[in-house]
C-alpha positions as CSV (number, residue, x, y, z in Angstrom):
1,X,-22.4,-10.3,-14.1
2,X,-22.6,-10.7,-10.5
3,X,-19.9,-9.4,-8.0
4,X,-19.4,-11.1,-4.7
5,X,-17.7,-8.9,-1.7
6,X,-15.2,-11.0,0.5
7,X,-12.6,-8.7,1.6
8,X,-11.8,-4.7,2.1
9,X,-15.2,-4.8,2.6
10,X,-15.8,-2.5,6.0
11,X,-11.9,-2.1,6.4
12,X,-9.1,-0.8,4.5
13,X,-6.8,-4.3,4.1
14,X,-7.5,-7.6,2.6
15,X,-8.7,-6.4,-0.9
16,X,-10.8,-9.5,-2.3
17,X,-13.7,-9.2,-4.8
18,X,-15.0,-12.1,-6.9
19,X,-16.7,-11.4,-10.3
20,X,-18.7,-14.3,-12.1
21,X,-19.4,-13.6,-15.7
22,X,-19.8,-15.5,-18.9
23,X,-19.7,-18.7,-17.1
24,X,-16.1,-18.0,-15.4
25,X,-15.2,-16.8,-12.1
26,X,-12.6,-13.9,-11.9
27,X,-10.8,-12.5,-9.0
28,X,-9.9,-8.9,-8.4
29,X,-6.9,-8.6,-5.8
30,X,-6.0,-11.3,-3.1
31,X,-4.8,-9.0,-0.3
32,X,-3.4,-9.5,3.1
33,X,-5.5,-8.7,6.2
34,X,-3.6,-6.2,8.2
35,X,-4.2,-4.9,11.6
36,X,-4.4,-6.2,15.2
37,X,-3.3,-9.8,15.7
38,X,-6.9,-11.0,15.7
39,X,-7.3,-9.4,12.3
40,X,-4.2,-10.9,10.8
41,X,-5.3,-14.4,12.2
42,X,-8.1,-14.3,9.8
43,X,-5.7,-14.5,6.6
44,X,-5.2,-18.3,7.8
45,X,-8.9,-19.1,7.4
46,X,-10.3,-20.8,4.4
47,X,-11.1,-18.7,1.4
48,X,-14.8,-17.9,1.2
49,X,-14.7,-19.6,-2.2
50,X,-13.0,-22.7,-4.2
51,X,-9.7,-21.3,-5.2
52,X,-9.4,-24.2,-7.7
53,X,-12.9,-23.1,-9.2
54,X,-11.5,-19.6,-10.0
55,X,-10.2,-18.8,-13.8
56,X,-8.2,-15.8,-13.4
57,X,-6.8,-13.2,-10.9
58,X,-6.4,-9.7,-11.8
59,X,-4.1,-7.4,-9.6
60,X,-4.7,-3.9,-9.2
61,X,-1.4,-3.1,-7.7
62,X,1.7,-4.3,-5.8
63,X,0.8,-3.2,-2.2
64,X,0.4,-6.0,0.3
65,X,-2.7,-5.7,1.1
66,X,-3.9,-6.0,-2.3
67,X,-1.5,-9.1,-3.2
68,X,-0.4,-10.6,0.2
69,X,-2.5,-13.6,-0.1
70,X,-1.6,-14.6,-3.7
71,X,1.1,-17.4,-3.0
72,X,-1.7,-18.8,-0.5
73,X,-4.3,-19.1,-3.2
74,X,-1.9,-20.6,-5.3
75,X,-0.8,-23.2,-2.8
76,X,-4.6,-24.0,-1.8
77,X,-5.5,-24.9,-5.7
78,X,-5.7,-21.8,-8.1
79,X,-4.1,-22.7,-11.2
80,X,-5.1,-19.8,-13.6
81,X,-3.4,-16.7,-15.0
82,X,-2.5,-13.8,-13.0
83,X,-2.7,-10.4,-14.7
84,X,-0.8,-7.5,-13.8
85,X,0.3,-4.4,-15.4
86,X,4.2,-4.8,-16.3
87,X,5.8,-2.7,-13.6
88,X,3.3,-4.3,-10.8
89,X,4.3,-7.5,-12.0
90,X,8.0,-6.9,-11.4
91,X,7.4,-5.3,-8.0
92,X,5.2,-8.7,-6.9
93,X,7.9,-11.0,-6.4
94,X,10.2,-8.2,-4.3
95,X,6.9,-7.5,-1.9
96,X,6.0,-11.0,-1.6
97,X,9.3,-12.4,-1.0
98,X,9.9,-9.6,1.7
99,X,6.4,-10.6,3.3
100,X,7.1,-14.6,3.2
101,X,10.6,-14.0,5.2
102,X,8.6,-11.8,7.8
103,X,6.3,-14.6,8.3
104,X,8.8,-17.4,8.5
105,X,10.9,-15.2,10.9
106,X,8.0,-14.5,13.0
107,X,6.8,-18.2,12.9
108,X,10.5,-19.2,14.0
109,X,10.5,-16.6,16.8
110,X,7.1,-18.0,18.1
111,X,8.4,-21.5,17.9
112,X,11.3,-20.8,20.0
113,X,9.2,-19.5,22.7
114,X,6.2,-22.2,22.4
115,X,5.6,-23.9,25.7
116,X,5.6,-27.7,25.7
117,X,2.4,-29.2,23.9
118,X,1.5,-26.0,22.0
119,X,1.1,-26.7,18.4
120,X,4.0,-25.5,16.0
121,X,3.2,-22.2,14.5
122,X,3.5,-22.3,10.6
123,X,3.9,-19.0,8.1
124,X,1.2,-18.3,6.1
125,X,3.4,-19.4,3.2
126,X,7.1,-19.6,2.5
127,X,9.6,-17.9,0.0
128,X,9.2,-21.2,-2.4
129,X,5.4,-20.5,-2.3
130,X,5.8,-17.2,-3.6
131,X,8.3,-18.4,-6.4
132,X,5.6,-20.9,-7.4
133,X,2.9,-18.0,-7.7
134,X,5.0,-16.1,-9.7
135,X,5.1,-18.4,-12.6
136,X,1.1,-17.6,-13.4
137,X,1.8,-14.1,-13.5
138,X,1.0,-12.3,-17.1
139,X,1.6,-8.9,-18.0
140,X,-0.6,-6.4,-19.7
141,X,0.3,-2.8,-20.3
142,X,-1.8,0.3,-19.8
143,X,-4.9,1.4,-21.8
144,X,-4.8,-2.2,-23.9
145,X,-8.2,-4.1,-23.7
146,X,-7.2,-7.6,-23.7
147,X,-9.5,-10.9,-23.4
148,X,-8.4,-12.8,-20.4
149,X,-11.0,-15.5,-20.6
150,X,-13.5,-16.4,-23.3
151,X,-16.3,-13.6,-22.9
152,X,-14.3,-11.3,-20.7
153,X,-12.2,-8.5,-21.5
154,X,-9.9,-6.4,-19.0
155,X,-7.9,-3.2,-19.3
156,X,-5.5,-1.3,-16.9
157,X,-5.8,2.5,-16.5
158,X,-3.5,4.6,-14.7
159,X,-4.4,4.8,-10.8
160,X,-1.7,7.4,-9.8
161,X,-1.2,5.4,-6.4
162,X,2.2,3.8,-6.6
163,X,4.3,2.6,-9.9
164,X,2.0,0.3,-11.7
165,X,-1.1,1.1,-10.0
166,X,-4.2,0.5,-12.0
167,X,-8.0,1.1,-12.1
168,X,-9.5,-2.1,-13.8
169,X,-12.0,-2.0,-16.4
170,X,-14.1,-5.5,-17.0
171,X,-16.3,-6.2,-19.9
172,X,-18.7,-9.4,-19.9
173,X,-22.1,-10.3,-20.5
174,X,-22.8,-6.7,-22.2
175,X,-21.9,-4.9,-19.0
176,X,-19.0,-3.2,-18.1
177,X,-17.6,-3.2,-14.3
178,X,-14.9,-0.4,-12.9
179,X,-12.7,-1.4,-10.0
180,X,-10.8,1.9,-9.2
181,X,-8.2,0.1,-7.3
182,X,-6.3,2.6,-5.0
183,X,-6.3,6.1,-6.2
184,X,-3.6,8.6,-5.7
185,X,-4.1,12.4,-5.8
186,X,-3.4,14.5,-8.7
187,X,-0.1,15.9,-8.6
188,X,1.8,13.3,-6.8
189,X,5.4,13.3,-7.2
190,X,6.8,10.9,-9.8
191,X,3.4,9.4,-10.9
192,X,1.1,10.7,-13.7
193,X,-2.5,11.7,-12.4
194,X,-5.0,8.9,-12.3
195,X,-6.9,8.4,-15.6
196,X,-10.6,9.3,-16.3
197,X,-13.0,6.4,-16.8
198,X,-15.5,7.3,-19.6
199,X,-18.2,5.0,-18.5
200,X,-19.5,1.9,-16.3
201,X,-22.6,0.1,-15.3
202,X,-21.0,-0.5,-12.0
203,X,-18.2,1.0,-9.9
204,X,-16.4,-0.4,-7.2
205,X,-14.3,2.6,-5.6
206,X,-11.7,2.8,-2.6
207,X,-12.9,5.0,0.3
208,X,-9.7,5.1,2.5
209,X,-9.8,8.8,3.1
210,X,-13.6,9.4,2.1
211,X,-14.3,11.7,5.3
212,X,-11.4,14.0,5.1
213,X,-9.7,16.6,2.7
214,X,-5.7,16.3,2.8
215,X,-3.5,19.4,3.3
216,X,-2.2,21.6,0.9
217,X,0.7,19.8,-0.5
218,X,3.1,22.7,-0.6
219,X,2.0,23.2,2.9
220,X,2.6,19.9,3.8
221,X,6.3,19.8,2.5
222,X,6.9,23.0,4.3
223,X,5.9,21.1,7.5
224,X,8.4,18.2,6.8
225,X,11.2,20.6,6.1
226,X,10.3,22.1,9.7
227,X,10.4,18.8,11.2
228,X,13.6,17.7,9.9
229,X,15.1,21.3,11.0
230,X,13.7,20.7,14.7
231,X,15.0,17.4,14.8
232,X,18.6,18.8,13.9
233,X,18.6,21.3,16.4
234,X,17.5,19.0,18.8
235,X,20.6,16.5,18.1
236,X,18.0,13.9,17.2
237,X,17.3,11.2,14.8
238,X,14.2,10.9,12.7
239,X,12.2,7.7,12.0
240,X,9.7,7.2,9.1
241,X,7.8,4.3,8.8
242,X,6.9,3.9,5.0
243,X,5.7,1.5,2.3
244,X,8.6,0.4,0.4
245,X,6.8,0.9,-2.7
246,X,5.5,4.6,-3.0
247,X,6.1,6.7,0.0
248,X,9.6,6.1,0.3
249,X,10.3,6.8,-3.3
250,X,8.5,10.1,-2.8
251,X,10.3,11.1,0.2
252,X,13.4,10.7,-1.7
253,X,11.9,13.1,-4.4
254,X,11.1,15.5,-2.0
255,X,14.6,15.4,-0.4
256,X,16.5,15.8,-3.9
257,X,14.1,18.8,-4.7
258,X,14.6,20.7,-1.3
259,X,18.4,19.3,-1.0
260,X,19.6,22.8,-0.5
261,X,16.8,24.5,1.2
262,X,16.8,22.0,3.9
263,X,20.3,21.4,4.4
264,X,20.1,17.9,3.5
265,X,24.1,17.3,3.3
266,X,24.4,17.4,6.9
267,X,22.3,14.3,7.5
268,X,22.8,10.5,7.0
269,X,19.8,9.2,5.0
270,X,19.2,5.4,5.3
271,X,16.6,3.6,3.4
272,X,16.4,0.5,5.3
273,X,14.9,-2.0,3.7
274,X,16.1,-5.6,2.0
275,X,13.8,-4.9,-0.9
276,X,14.9,-1.2,-1.3
277,X,17.3,-1.4,-3.9
278,X,15.0,-3.8,-6.0
279,X,12.6,-1.2,-6.2
280,X,14.6,1.5,-7.0
281,X,15.9,-0.4,-9.7
282,X,12.4,-1.3,-11.2
283,X,11.7,2.7,-10.8
284,X,14.7,3.5,-12.6
285,X,13.3,0.8,-15.4
286,X,10.4,2.5,-16.0
287,X,11.0,5.9,-16.1
288,X,8.4,6.2,-19.3
289,X,5.5,6.0,-16.6
290,X,6.9,9.1,-14.5
291,X,5.1,12.4,-14.8
292,X,6.9,15.8,-16.3
293,X,7.8,17.4,-13.0
294,X,9.9,14.1,-12.1
295,X,11.5,14.1,-15.6
296,X,12.5,17.9,-14.5
297,X,13.7,17.0,-11.0
298,X,16.0,14.3,-12.4
299,X,17.6,16.6,-14.6
300,X,18.0,19.7,-12.3
301,X,18.6,18.4,-8.9
302,X,20.4,15.3,-7.5
303,X,18.9,11.9,-8.5
304,X,16.5,10.9,-5.8
305,X,17.5,7.3,-5.9
306,X,21.4,8.6,-6.0
307,X,21.7,11.2,-3.1
308,X,25.4,11.5,-2.1
309,X,24.2,10.4,1.6
310,X,21.7,7.9,0.9
311,X,22.4,4.7,2.2
312,X,20.3,1.7,1.0
313,X,20.8,-1.2,3.9
314,X,20.4,-4.6,2.9
315,X,21.8,-6.6,5.4
316,X,20.7,-7.0,9.0
317,X,23.9,-6.2,10.5
318,X,23.8,-2.7,8.4
319,X,20.6,-2.3,9.7
320,X,21.5,-2.6,13.4
321,X,24.6,-0.4,12.8
322,X,22.2,2.5,12.5
323,X,21.0,2.6,15.9
324,X,24.6,3.4,17.1
325,X,24.0,6.7,15.4
326,X,23.2,9.2,18.3
327,X,22.0,12.1,16.1
328,X,21.7,13.3,12.3
329,X,20.3,10.1,11.0
330,X,16.7,10.0,9.0
331,X,15.5,6.4,8.5
332,X,13.0,5.1,6.4
333,X,11.9,1.8,6.9
334,X,9.2,-0.6,6.8
335,X,6.4,-1.2,7.4
336,X,4.3,1.6,6.6
337,X,2.0,0.9,9.5
338,X,4.7,-0.1,11.9
339,X,2.9,-3.7,12.3
340,X,6.1,-5.4,11.1
341,X,9.5,-4.9,9.6
342,X,12.7,-3.1,10.7
343,X,11.0,-0.1,11.9
344,X,10.2,-2.0,14.9
345,X,13.8,-2.4,15.8
346,X,14.6,1.3,15.6
347,X,11.3,2.0,17.7
348,X,12.5,-0.4,20.4
349,X,15.9,1.6,20.6
350,X,14.8,5.4,20.0
351,X,10.9,5.3,21.0
352,X,12.1,6.4,24.5
353,X,13.9,9.4,23.6
354,X,12.4,12.7,23.5
355,X,14.7,14.0,20.8
356,X,13.4,11.3,18.5
357,X,10.9,12.5,16.0
358,X,8.4,9.8,14.2
359,X,7.0,11.0,11.0
360,X,3.9,9.2,10.0
361,X,3.5,9.9,6.0
362,X,0.7,7.0,5.3
363,X,-2.4,5.7,6.4
364,X,-2.5,3.9,9.8
365,X,-5.2,0.9,9.9
366,X,-7.1,0.3,13.1
367,X,-5.1,-2.3,15.4
368,X,-1.6,-1.6,14.1
369,X,1.1,0.1,16.2
370,X,1.4,3.0,13.9
371,X,-2.2,3.9,14.7
372,X,-1.9,3.7,18.4
373,X,1.2,5.9,18.2
374,X,-0.8,8.2,16.1
375,X,-3.5,8.3,18.7
376,X,-1.2,9.1,21.5
377,X,-0.3,6.0,23.0
378,X,2.3,6.2,25.9
379,X,3.6,2.6,25.7
380,X,4.3,0.6,22.9
381,X,4.8,-3.5,23.2
382,X,7.7,-4.5,20.5
383,X,9.1,-8.1,20.0
384,X,7.7,-8.9,23.7
385,X,9.2,-5.9,25.7
386,X,7.1,-2.8,26.6
387,X,9.0,0.7,25.3
388,X,7.9,4.2,26.9
389,X,6.8,6.4,24.0
390,X,8.6,9.9,24.7
391,X,9.3,10.5,20.9
392,X,7.8,13.4,19.4
393,X,5.1,12.3,16.8
394,X,4.3,14.2,13.6
395,X,1.5,13.1,11.3
396,X,1.9,14.4,7.8
397,X,-1.1,13.8,5.9
398,X,-0.6,15.7,2.7
399,X,1.8,12.9,1.8
400,X,-0.9,10.2,1.4
401,X,-0.6,7.7,-1.7
402,X,-4.6,8.0,-1.7
403,X,-6.8,10.7,-2.7
404,X,-9.0,12.4,-0.2
405,X,-12.7,13.0,-0.5
406,X,-12.7,15.5,-2.9
407,X,-10.3,13.5,-5.4
408,X,-12.6,10.4,-5.0
409,X,-15.5,12.8,-5.9
410,X,-14.1,14.1,-8.9
411,X,-12.6,10.6,-10.4
412,X,-16.2,9.2,-9.9
413,X,-18.0,12.5,-11.2
414,X,-16.3,12.1,-14.6
415,X,-17.8,8.8,-15.3
416,X,-20.7,9.5,-17.6
417,X,-24.1,9.2,-16.2
418,X,-23.1,8.6,-12.5
419,X,-23.4,4.9,-12.4
420,X,-24.4,2.6,-9.4
421,X,-21.6,2.7,-6.9
422,X,-20.2,0.3,-4.3
423,X,-17.6,1.6,-1.7
424,X,-15.0,-0.8,-0.7
425,X,-11.3,-0.6,0.9
426,X,-12.6,1.8,3.9
427,X,-14.0,1.9,7.4
428,X,-17.3,2.7,7.9
429,X,-17.1,6.5,9.3
430,X,-15.0,7.2,6.0
431,X,-17.7,5.3,3.7
432,X,-20.6,6.8,5.4
433,X,-19.2,10.5,5.0
434,X,-18.3,9.8,1.4
435,X,-21.7,8.1,0.4
436,X,-23.1,11.1,2.0
437,X,-21.5,13.6,0.0
438,X,-21.9,11.6,-3.4
439,X,-25.6,11.4,-2.6
440,X,-26.2,15.1,-2.1
441,X,-24.2,15.7,-5.2
442,X,-25.1,13.2,-7.6
443,X,-28.0,11.8,-6.4
444,X,-26.9,8.1,-6.3
445,X,-27.2,6.0,-3.2
446,X,-23.7,4.6,-2.8
447,X,-23.7,0.5,-1.5
448,X,-21.5,0.2,1.6
449,X,-20.1,-3.4,0.9
450,X,-20.0,-6.1,3.5
451,X,-18.3,-9.5,3.1
452,X,-20.9,-12.0,1.6
453,X,-22.8,-9.1,0.0
454,X,-23.6,-10.0,-3.8
455,X,-24.5,-7.3,-6.4
456,X,-25.7,-7.9,-10.0
457,X,-24.5,-5.7,-12.7
């Protein structure tokens, strides 16, 4: 068995790992590269392999940095099956159709302003490409070992990151490869904890927060309640960039759980996303994947997805109307890194106001607007206009969908024998810190994967 690293090898986005085994080629994830305009232009480049030569694709979960180039892969010649956990398979078209719509809109705006003689701007893929790709999706449940190609078996294990998120076990050539996917922290609301893996011959593990520990969750929740109270008394609005799958649902969970304590009835809460209603419906259909705490909240508190003052805004006109509300609005909108989507429209209208509170609840990759705001930028360029940033900014790290250094080390440490390890899906600072800690505790020298690197299992 041989692993070729192509994406998310020295960066957080663009997950793309190729496995060569049993005379076949299996791809783990096919994610979008996100960040600066320069980084995102790499999505248009030729794949470092022939898509038509691949035999199958396995998806770890439905975040766009893990699935965002799937339609492009299919358009460029991939004809094999796409394997995904059942909930992931339902989320994929929702996420990808939204991504295609954004790309089509961006291309249309760019073409309206292009100068004479400049080449036409084309979207990376279209909604038709998404529909074509979805015909190749095959679903598998958790904890079932299945032959997906002759001589190659896989199984999905709970990763606790978002609904349907999986670690992937791959058996071939008498060896076992484990790909962590993105791992969530233990005790994440709604979701079950990541499953323990018994053994492996090589582990590919994410390292997003490999250099830090998250704040205590209870302390984080108190901080969030304090931010909302402060914003209310300052007659402001609260803007929360959040991924449509994962953080948005967790925020609603905490709103339901602290409904009375935070006096949330006084607010108007907006889940401003064209896909939000569809995602909520998918969560509702998969309550069997919820943990016990979530089931108790559903019984004892307002349903997080049916809060009496929750507005799920599907249309563009409904979204635009939010900006006429001068105070008392909590707006959860994509994208989570503020590099696209409806959050940009709210930023354009509200970032210049001191009473606006912006709350970052997830990872902000290098090159994104979210990262620049977290780092203290005084100006933001949004849709071609420069906006002064006077808004108050809050980074609430304890709500991350990724586990921290301690959680990563515990997950790896539970694997029998502490097998060879390659770190992916992390910036070098985080990977180097995690590799150092793992070497000191377990005596294992972790490999920092790079594009073009090949490892034998």
